[in-house]
N, C-alpha and C positions, 0 to 999 in steps of 0.2 A: 503448429509453430516449432519453428528449430530452437533448439536450446538457447541458441546466440541471442538470437531475439526475444527470448524470456527474460535469458540476463541483461539486457539491453532494458526493456521496462521496467525491469525491477529497479537497476540503475536508475531510472528517471524518477521513479518514485520515490526513492533515498533521495536524491538532488532536490526535489523539490519538499518533501519534508524539512531537510536539514535549511532550506532557504527561508521554512516560515518561522524557523526557530533563530537563525541569525537575522532577520529584519529588525531594526529599531522602527520601522514605522508602523507596525502592527499593535494593534490594543486587543486584549483578551475576548473581546467582542469579533475582532477582525479575524483571528485565531480561530474562534468557533466557525463563522461562516467559510472558512476554507477547509476547516477540516470535515463542515457539514459536505460540502461540495466535493472533497475527495472520498468521502463515506460512499456517497450517492454514487458517483463514476464506478467507483469499485464493485459496489452491488450489482451496479448495470452489467458491467464485464462479467461479475460470474454468473449471472441470469444469460448471459449471452453464450456463454460456453457452454453452459449446461443444454441451453436447447439449439444451438447449431448443430447442423448435420455436419459440417466442416470440421469441428474444433477438432483438435488433436487429440493424442493421448498425453500430449506433454503438457497442453494446455490443462487438461481435466486432473493430470497429476500434481502440476507445478502453480500456475498461474488461480486455479480456486484456492488453493490450499495457500499461498502465499498471500492473494491479495482478502481471504477469511481472515487471517492471523492479525493482518494487517488492519483490517475495521474493527476487532474485538478490543484493544485499548482506544481506539478512537471514538467509540459509540459509549466507553463505559465513563456515563455523565458523576459518578462518585470522585473522580479523580479532576484535579484543574486541567487546563486546556495542555497547560506547557507540558504536564509532568506525561498525559498522554499522548503526545506526539513524541516525547523523547522513546516512550516504550514501545509505539509503532517503530520509530527508527532503530531501536535495539534488534527489534523481530525482523525487520527486513534485512540488516544486516547479518543478520544469521543466514539468511535465506541465501544472500550474498556468497559469503562462506560455501555455504552448501551447493550451490549452482557452480561456483567455480572449480571445484573438487572433480564436477561432472564431464 
């Protein structure tokens, strides 16, 4: 996968996470459901990258790393869901900065 496509996927994840926090329609239970859905999707992506023979070096070096870092705070049940999403947004934002420089 080209680096531009990776940047687009990271940007899409960033937008998705921000939309969760800005929507007034979501309760904490709704946020938990969306967070679990995101975790599951990212884990499937990581598994696919690891097992697909067509995965590129960029996918192994960037996508797996980025998605793994995004999952970590989302899966931390010791924090409330809003804090977990905020932490995830910070991590994704850091990766966006790193990718822009490349």
